[in-house]
N, CA, C and O atoms as a GROMACS GRO file, in nm:
protein
  412
    1MET      N    1  -5.642   9.823   9.583
    1MET     CA    2  -5.544   9.926   9.576
    1MET      C    3  -5.578  10.032   9.679
    1MET      O    4  -5.695  10.065   9.699
    2GLY      N    5  -5.475  10.085   9.743
    2GLY     CA    6  -5.495  10.182   9.850
    2GLY      C    7  -5.520  10.322   9.796
    2GLY      O    8  -5.509  10.347   9.676
    3PRO      N    9  -5.553  10.410   9.885
    3PRO     CA   10  -5.579  10.548   9.842
    3PRO      C   11  -5.450  10.615   9.792
    3PRO      O   12  -5.341  10.584   9.837
    4LEU      N   13  -5.467  10.706   9.699
    4LEU     CA   14  -5.352  10.779   9.644
    4LEU      C   15  -5.300  10.879   9.747
    4LEU      O   16  -5.378  10.939   9.821
    5PRO      N   17  -5.169  10.897   9.751
    5PRO     CA   18  -5.111  10.990   9.851
    5PRO      C   19  -5.120  11.135   9.802
    5PRO      O   20  -5.018  11.201   9.782
    6ILE      N   21  -5.241  11.182   9.783
    6ILE     CA   22  -5.261  11.316   9.728
    6ILE      C   23  -5.206  11.423   9.823
    6ILE      O   24  -5.148  11.522   9.776
    7ALA      N   25  -5.221  11.407   9.950
    7ALA     CA   26  -5.170  11.506  10.046
    7ALA      C   27  -5.019  11.517  10.035
    7ALA      O   28  -4.964  11.627  10.040
    8GLN      N   29  -4.951  11.403  10.019
    8GLN     CA   30  -4.805  11.406  10.005
    8GLN      C   31  -4.766  11.472   9.874
    8GLN      O   32  -4.669  11.548   9.869
    9TRP      N   33  -4.841  11.445   9.766
    9TRP     CA   34  -4.813  11.508   9.637
    9TRP      C   35  -4.832  11.659   9.646
    9TRP      O   36  -4.751  11.737   9.595
   10ASN      N   37  -4.939  11.698   9.712
   10ASN     CA   38  -4.964  11.842   9.728
   10ASN      C   39  -4.851  11.908   9.808
   10ASN      O   40  -4.808  12.018   9.776
   11ASP      N   41  -4.806  11.840   9.913
   11ASP     CA   42  -4.694  11.894   9.992
   11ASP      C   43  -4.568  11.906   9.906
   11ASP      O   44  -4.497  12.006   9.912
   12ALA      N   45  -4.540  11.802   9.828
   12ALA     CA   46  -4.422  11.804   9.740
   12ALA      C   47  -4.435  11.915   9.636
   12ALA      O   48  -4.338  11.986   9.609
   13LEU      N   49  -4.554  11.930   9.578
   13LEU     CA   50  -4.575  12.037   9.480
   13LEU      C   51  -4.560  12.174   9.545
   13LEU      O   52  -4.504  12.265   9.483
   14ASP      N   53  -4.608  12.190   9.665
   14ASP     CA   54  -4.592  12.317   9.736
   14ASP      C   55  -4.444  12.348   9.762
   14ASP      O   56  -4.400  12.462   9.746
   15ARG      N   57  -4.368  12.246   9.802
   15ARG     CA   58  -4.224  12.266   9.825
   15ARG      C   59  -4.152  12.302   9.695
   15ARG      O   60  -4.066  12.390   9.694
   16MET      N   61  -4.189  12.234   9.585
   16MET     CA   62  -4.129  12.265   9.455
   16MET      C   63  -4.163  12.408   9.412
   16MET      O   64  -4.077  12.481   9.362
   17GLU      N   65  -4.289  12.447   9.432
   17GLU     CA   66  -4.331  12.582   9.395
   17GLU      C   67  -4.254  12.685   9.477
   17GLU      O   68  -4.211  12.787   9.424
   18SER      N   69  -4.237  12.659   9.606
   18SER     CA   70  -4.163  12.750   9.693
   18SER      C   71  -4.016  12.758   9.650
   18SER      O   72  -3.959  12.867   9.646
   19ALA      N   73  -3.956  12.644   9.617
   19ALA     CA   74  -3.817  12.643   9.573
   19ALA      C   75  -3.800  12.717   9.441
   19ALA      O   76  -3.705  12.793   9.424
   20LEU      N   77  -3.894  12.696   9.348
   20LEU     CA   78  -3.888  12.767   9.220
   20LEU      C   79  -3.905  12.917   9.239
   20LEU      O   80  -3.836  12.996   9.174
   21LEU      N   81  -3.995  12.956   9.326
   21LEU     CA   82  -4.017  13.098   9.354
   21LEU      C   83  -3.891  13.160   9.414
   21LEU      O   84  -3.852  13.271   9.377
   22SER      N   85  -3.829  13.090   9.507
   22SER     CA   86  -3.706  13.138   9.569
   22SER      C   87  -3.594  13.150   9.466
   22SER      O   88  -3.520  13.249   9.466
   23ALA      N   89  -3.580  13.050   9.380
   23ALA     CA   90  -3.476  13.053   9.277
   23ALA      C   91  -3.501  13.166   9.178
   23ALA      O   92  -3.406  13.232   9.135
   24THR      N   93  -3.626  13.188   9.142
   24THR     CA   94  -3.660  13.296   9.050
   24THR      C   95  -3.626  13.432   9.110
   24THR      O   96  -3.572  13.519   9.042
   25ARG      N   97  -3.658  13.450   9.237
   25ARG     CA   98  -3.625  13.576   9.305
   25ARG      C   99  -3.473  13.598   9.310
   25ARG      O  100  -3.425  13.708   9.284
   26ALA      N  101  -3.400  13.492   9.342
   26ALA     CA  102  -3.253  13.503   9.348
   26ALA      C  103  -3.197  13.537   9.210
   26ALA      O  104  -3.106  13.620   9.198
   27LEU      N  105  -3.251  13.475   9.107
   27LEU     CA  106  -3.206  13.504   8.971
   27LEU      C  107  -3.236  13.649   8.934
   27LEU      O  108  -3.152  13.716   8.874
   28ASP      N  109  -3.354  13.697   8.971
   28ASP     CA  110  -3.389  13.837   8.944
   28ASP      C  111  -3.292  13.932   9.015
   28ASP      O  112  -3.248  14.032   8.957
   29ARG      N  113  -3.258  13.901   9.140
   29ARG     CA  114  -3.164  13.987   9.214
   29ARG      C  115  -3.028  13.989   9.146
   29ARG      O  116  -2.967  14.095   9.132
   30HIS      N  117  -2.981  13.872   9.104
   30HIS     CA  118  -2.850  13.865   9.039
   30HIS      C  119  -2.851  13.937   8.905
   30HIS      O  120  -2.755  14.006   8.870
   31GLU      N  121  -2.959  13.923   8.830
   31GLU     CA  122  -2.968  13.993   8.702
   31GLU      C  123  -2.968  14.144   8.723
   31GLU      O  124  -2.906  14.218   8.647
   32GLU      N  125  -3.038  14.189   8.827
   32GLU     CA  126  -3.043  14.332   8.856
   32GLU      C  127  -2.904  14.383   8.894
   32GLU      O  128  -2.862  14.490   8.849
   33ARG      N  129  -2.833  14.308   8.977
   33ARG     CA  130  -2.697  14.348   9.014
   33ARG      C  131  -2.607  14.351   8.891
   33ARG      O  132  -2.526  14.443   8.876
   34TRP      N  133  -2.620  14.253   8.806
   34TRP     CA  134  -2.538  14.246   8.684
   34TRP      C  135  -2.565  14.367   8.595
   34TRP      O  136  -2.472  14.428   8.543
   35GLU      N  137  -2.692  14.400   8.578
   35GLU     CA  138  -2.727  14.514   8.494
   35GLU      C  139  -2.670  14.643   8.552
   35GLU      O  140  -2.621  14.728   8.477
   36ARG      N  141  -2.675  14.658   8.683
   36ARG     CA  142  -2.618  14.778   8.744
   36ARG      C  143  -2.467  14.782   8.729
   36ARG      O  144  -2.408  14.890   8.716
   37ALA      N  145  -2.404  14.666   8.731
   37ALA     CA  146  -2.258  14.662   8.722
   37ALA      C  147  -2.207  14.691   8.582
   37ALA      O  148  -2.100  14.749   8.567
   38VAL      N  149  -2.281  14.652   8.480
   38VAL     CA  150  -2.229  14.666   8.344
   38VAL      C  151  -2.297  14.774   8.261
   38VAL      O  152  -2.242  14.815   8.159
   39ALA      N  153  -2.412  14.820   8.301
   39ALA     CA  154  -2.486  14.916   8.219
   39ALA      C  155  -2.468  15.057   8.273
   39ALA      O  156  -2.461  15.077   8.394
   40PRO      N  157  -2.462  15.156   8.183
   40PRO     CA  158  -2.457  15.294   8.231
   40PRO      C  159  -2.589  15.333   8.297
   40PRO      O  160  -2.692  15.270   8.273
   41SER      N  161  -2.584  15.435   8.379
   41SER     CA  162  -2.706  15.482   8.445
   41SER      C  163  -2.805  15.530   8.340
   41SER      O  164  -2.766  15.585   8.237
   42ALA      N  165  -2.931  15.508   8.366
   42ALA     CA  166  -3.035  15.543   8.269
   42ALA      C  167  -3.036  15.693   8.245
   42ALA      O  168  -3.047  15.772   8.339
   43GLY      N  169  -3.025  15.732   8.120
   43GLY     CA  170  -3.035  15.871   8.081
   43GLY      C  171  -2.911  15.954   8.107
   43GLY      O  172  -2.900  16.064   8.053
   44GLU      N  173  -2.820  15.907   8.187
   44GLU     CA  174  -2.702  15.986   8.220
   44GLU      C  175  -2.582  15.949   8.135
   44GLU      O  176  -2.493  16.032   8.115
   45GLY      N  177  -2.578  15.830   8.085
   45GLY     CA  178  -2.466  15.787   8.004
   45GLY      C  179  -2.335  15.775   8.081
   45GLY      O  180  -2.228  15.778   8.021
   46GLU      N  181  -2.343  15.761   8.212
   46GLU     CA  182  -2.223  15.747   8.293
   46GLU      C  183  -2.178  15.602   8.294
   46GLU      O  184  -2.260  15.511   8.290
   47PRO      N  185  -2.047  15.580   8.299
   47PRO     CA  186  -2.000  15.442   8.308
   47PRO      C  187  -2.035  15.384   8.445
   47PRO      O  188  -2.050  15.459   8.542
   48PRO      N  189  -2.050  15.254   8.454
   48PRO     CA  190  -2.082  15.192   8.583
   48PRO      C  191  -1.969  15.214   8.683
   48PRO      O  192  -1.854  15.234   8.645
   49LEU      N  193  -2.003  15.209   8.810
   49LEU     CA  194  -1.906  15.233   8.916
   49LEU      C  195  -1.790  15.133   8.912
   49LEU      O  196  -1.675  15.169   8.937
   50ALA      N  197  -1.822  15.009   8.879
   50ALA     CA  198  -1.716  14.907   8.873
   50ALA      C  199  -1.613  14.944   8.768
   50ALA      O  200  -1.494  14.922   8.787
   51LEU      N  201  -1.659  15.001   8.657
   51LEU     CA  202  -1.567  15.041   8.551
   51LEU      C  203  -1.478  15.156   8.598
   51LEU      O  204  -1.360  15.160   8.564
   52ASN      N  205  -1.534  15.248   8.675
   52ASN     CA  206  -1.453  15.358   8.730
   52ASN      C  207  -1.344  15.304   8.823
   52ASN      O  208  -1.231  15.352   8.821
   53ARG      N  209  -1.380  15.206   8.904
   53ARG     CA  210  -1.280  15.146   8.994
   53ARG      C  211  -1.170  15.077   8.914
   53ARG      O  212  -1.052  15.087   8.947
   54ILE      N  213  -1.210  15.008   8.809
   54ILE     CA  214  -1.111  14.939   8.726
   54ILE      C  215  -1.020  15.041   8.658
   54ILE      O  216  -0.899  15.020   8.652
   55ASP      N  217  -1.077  15.151   8.608
   55ASP     CA  218  -0.996  15.256   8.545
   55ASP      C  219  -0.897  15.315   8.645
   55ASP      O  220  -0.782  15.340   8.610
   56GLY      N  221  -0.942  15.336   8.767
   56GLY     CA  222  -0.852  15.389   8.871
   56GLY      C  223  -0.738  15.293   8.901
   56GLY      O  224  -0.624  15.335   8.915
   57ARG      N  225  -0.770  15.166   8.910
   57ARG     CA  226  -0.666  15.066   8.935
   57ARG      C  227  -0.569  15.058   8.818
   57ARG      O  228  -0.448  15.041   8.837
   58LEU      N  229  -0.623  15.071   8.696
   58LEU     CA  230  -0.538  15.067   8.578
   58LEU      C  231  -0.439  15.184   8.579
   58LEU      O  232  -0.322  15.166   8.547
   59GLU      N  233  -0.487  15.302   8.616
   59GLU     CA  234  -0.397  15.418   8.625
   59GLU      C  235  -0.288  15.394   8.729
   59GLU      O  236  -0.172  15.429   8.707
   60ASP      N  237  -0.325  15.336   8.843
   60ASP     CA  238  -0.225  15.304   8.946
   60ASP      C  239  -0.120  15.209   8.891
   60ASP      O  240   0.000  15.229   8.911
   61TRP      N  241  -0.165  15.106   8.822
   61TRP     CA  242  -0.071  15.009   8.767
   61TRP      C  243   0.015  15.070   8.658
   61TRP      O  244   0.133  15.037   8.646
   62GLN      N  245  -0.043  15.158   8.577
   62GLN     CA  246   0.036  15.222   8.472
   62GLN      C  247   0.147  15.307   8.533
   62GLN      O  248   0.259  15.307   8.483
   63SER      N  249   0.117  15.378   8.640
   63SER     CA  250   0.222  15.458   8.704
   63SER      C  251   0.328  15.367   8.766
   63SER      O  252   0.447  15.398   8.760
   64ARG      N  253   0.286  15.257   8.825
   64ARG     CA  254   0.384  15.161   8.879
   64ARG      C  255   0.471  15.102   8.769
   64ARG      O  256   0.592  15.087   8.786
   65LEU      N  257   0.409  15.070   8.657
   65LEU     CA  258   0.486  15.013   8.546
   65LEU      C  259   0.582  15.115   8.487
   65LEU      O  260   0.694  15.080   8.450
   66ARG      N  261   0.540  15.242   8.480
   66ARG     CA  262   0.631  15.346   8.431
   66ARG      C  263   0.751  15.359   8.525
   66ARG      O  264   0.865  15.369   8.480
   67ALA      N  265   0.724  15.358   8.656
   67ALA     CA  266   0.834  15.367   8.753
   67ALA      C  267   0.927  15.247   8.741
   67ALA      O  268   1.049  15.261   8.748
   68ALA      N  269   0.870  15.129   8.723
   68ALA     CA  270   0.952  15.008   8.706
   68ALA      C  271   1.034  15.016   8.578
   68ALA      O  272   1.149  14.974   8.575
   69ASP      N  273   0.975  15.070   8.472
   69ASP     CA  274   1.047  15.086   8.346
   69ASP      C  275   1.164  15.182   8.362
   69ASP      O  276   1.273  15.156   8.312
   70GLU      N  277   1.140  15.294   8.432
   70GLU     CA  278   1.248  15.390   8.455
   70GLU      C  279   1.359  15.328   8.539
   70GLU      O  280   1.477  15.349   8.511
   71LEU      N  281   1.321  15.251   8.640
   71LEU     CA  282   1.421  15.185   8.724
   71LEU      C  283   1.501  15.083   8.642
   71LEU      O  284   1.623  15.075   8.654
   72THR      N  285   1.432  15.007   8.560
   72THR     CA  286   1.499  14.909   8.475
   72THR      C  287   1.597  14.977   8.381
   72THR      O  288   1.709  14.929   8.362
   73THR      N  289   1.555  15.088   8.322
   73THR     CA  290   1.643  15.162   8.231
   73THR      C  291   1.767  15.211   8.304
   73THR      O  292   1.878  15.202   8.251
   74SER      N  293   1.749  15.264   8.426
   74SER     CA  294   1.865  15.314   8.500
   74SER      C  295   1.959  15.200   8.540
   74SER      O  296   2.081  15.215   8.537
   75VAL      N  297   1.902  15.085   8.577
   75VAL     CA  298   1.985  14.969   8.613
   75VAL      C  299   2.061  14.919   8.490
   75VAL      O  300   2.179  14.887   8.500
   76GLU      N  301   1.993  14.914   8.377
   76GLU     CA  302   2.062  14.870   8.254
   76GLU      C  303   2.175  14.966   8.218
   76GLU      O  304   2.282  14.922   8.178
   77ARG      N  305   2.151  15.096   8.232
   77ARG     CA  306   2.254  15.195   8.202
   77ARG      C  307   2.372  15.178   8.297
   77ARG      O  308   2.488  15.182   8.254
   78GLU      N  309   2.343  15.159   8.426
   78GLU     CA  310   2.451  15.141   8.524
   78GLU      C  311   2.530  15.014   8.495
   78GLU      O  312   2.653  15.014   8.504
   79LEU      N  313   2.462  14.906   8.460
   79LEU     CA  314   2.533  14.782   8.426
   79LEU      C  315   2.620  14.800   8.303
   79LEU      O  316   2.731  14.747   8.297
   80ALA      N  317   2.570  14.873   8.204
   80ALA     CA  318   2.650  14.898   8.084
   80ALA      C  319   2.774  14.979   8.119
   80ALA      O  320   2.883  14.950   8.070
   81GLU      N  321   2.758  15.081   8.206
   81GLU     CA  322   2.873  15.161   8.248
   81GLU      C  323   2.974  15.075   8.324
   81GLU      O  324   3.094  15.088   8.304
   82ARG      N  325   2.925  14.989   8.410
   82ARG     CA  326   3.016  14.902   8.486
   82ARG      C  327   3.087  14.802   8.394
   82ARG      O  328   3.204  14.770   8.414
   83THR      N  329   3.016  14.754   8.294
   83THR     CA  330   3.078  14.662   8.198
   83THR      C  331   3.192  14.731   8.125
   83THR      O  332   3.299  14.674   8.107
   84VAL      N  333   3.168  14.855   8.082
   84VAL     CA  334   3.274  14.932   8.015
   84VAL      C  335   3.392  14.952   8.109
   84VAL      O  336   3.507  14.939   8.068
   85ALA      N  337   3.364  14.985   8.236
   85ALA     CA  338   3.471  15.007   8.333
   85ALA      C  339   3.551  14.878   8.356
   85ALA      O  340   3.674  14.882   8.363
   86VAL      N  341   3.482  14.766   8.366
   86VAL     CA  342   3.551  14.638   8.385
   86VAL      C  343   3.638  14.607   8.265
   86VAL      O  344   3.751  14.559   8.281
   87GLU      N  345   3.590  14.633   8.146
   87GLU     CA  346   3.671  14.609   8.025
   87GLU      C  347   3.795  14.698   8.024
   87GLU      O  348   3.903  14.654   7.985
   88ARG      N  349   3.779  14.824   8.067
   88ARG     CA  350   3.895  14.913   8.075
   88ARG      C  351   3.998  14.858   8.173
   88ARG      O  352   4.118  14.858   8.144
   89TRP      N  353   3.951  14.811   8.291
   89TRP     CA  354   4.043  14.755   8.389
   89TRP      C  355   4.111  14.629   8.336
   89TRP      O  356   4.231  14.610   8.358
   90ARG      N  357   4.037  14.546   8.268
   90ARG     CA  358   4.097  14.424   8.210
   90ARG      C  359   4.206  14.460   8.110
   90ARG      O  360   4.314  14.400   8.109
   91THR      N  361   4.177  14.558   8.026
   91THR     CA  362   4.276  14.602   7.928
   91THR      C  363   4.400  14.657   7.998
   91THR      O  364   4.513  14.627   7.960
   92LEU      N  365   4.377  14.739   8.101
   92LEU     CA  366   4.488  14.797   8.176
   92LEU      C  367   4.571  14.689   8.244
   92LEU      O  368   4.694  14.694   8.238
   93PHE      N  369   4.506  14.593   8.308
   93PHE     CA  370   4.579  14.483   8.373
   93PHE      C  371   4.655  14.399   8.271
   93PHE      O  372   4.766  14.353   8.298
   94ALA      N  373   4.596  14.379   8.155
   94ALA     CA  374   4.665  14.303   8.050
   94ALA      C  375   4.792  14.377   8.008
   94ALA      O  376   4.895  14.314   7.985
   95LYS      N  377   4.784  14.510   7.997
   95LYS     CA  378   4.904  14.588   7.962
   95LYS      C  379   5.008  14.577   8.072
   95LYS      O  380   5.126  14.558   8.043
   96TRP      N  381   4.966  14.588   8.199
   96TRP     CA  382   5.061  14.576   8.310
   96TRP      C  383   5.125  14.438   8.311
   96TRP      O  384   5.245  14.423   8.335
   97GLU      N  385   5.044  14.336   8.285
   97GLU     CA  386   5.097  14.200   8.283
   97GLU      C  387   5.202  14.187   8.173
   97GLU      O  388   5.307  14.126   8.193
   98GLY      N  389   5.172  14.246   8.058
   98GLY     CA  390   5.270  14.243   7.948
   98GLY      C  391   5.397  14.314   7.984
   98GLY      O  392   5.506  14.267   7.952
   99LEU      N  393   5.387  14.429   8.051
   99LEU     CA  394   5.506  14.503   8.092
   99LEU      C  395   5.586  14.424   8.195
   99LEU      O  396   5.709  14.422   8.189
  100LEU      N  397   5.518  14.358   8.288
  100LEU     CA  398   5.588  14.281   8.390
  100LEU      C  399   5.659  14.160   8.331
  100LEU      O  400   5.767  14.122   8.378
  101LYS      N  401   5.602  14.100   8.230
  101LYS     CA  402   5.663  13.982   8.168
  101LYS      C  403   5.786  14.022   8.087
  101LYS      O  404   5.878  13.942   8.072
  102ARG      N  405   5.788  14.145   8.034
  102ARG     CA  406   5.903  14.191   7.956
  102ARG      C  407   6.024  14.214   8.045
  102ARG      O  408   6.137  14.189   8.003
  103GLU      N  409   6.002  14.259   8.164
  103GLU     CA  410   6.114  14.296   8.251
  103GLU      C  411   6.175  14.181   8.317
  103GLU      O  412   6.270  14.197   8.393
   0.00000   0.00000   0.00000
C-alpha cells in the first residue's frame, strides 16, 4: 500500500477552514446589518432608519390615496349629475315625441 496523501488532506482541510472562516465572517456582517436595520439604537430608543424611510413613504402614499379618493368622489358626483341630466333630456324628448305624434 502506498503512502497516505496527508499533504493533500492538509491542503483540503486548510481550504475548508478558510471557507468556513469566510462564511462565518459574512454571516456576522449580515447579522450586524440586520440588527442595525430592525433594532432601535442602544439607549436612545429611536426607531431604525429603515423604519423612518418606510413611515415617510407611507405618508406619501396616504396623501396620494386621499387625493385619488377625492378625485374619485368628484368623478362619481359628476357622473351622477350627468346621469340626472340625461334622464331629464330623455323625458323631455319623450314628451316632444308624444306631442309630435298627436299632431
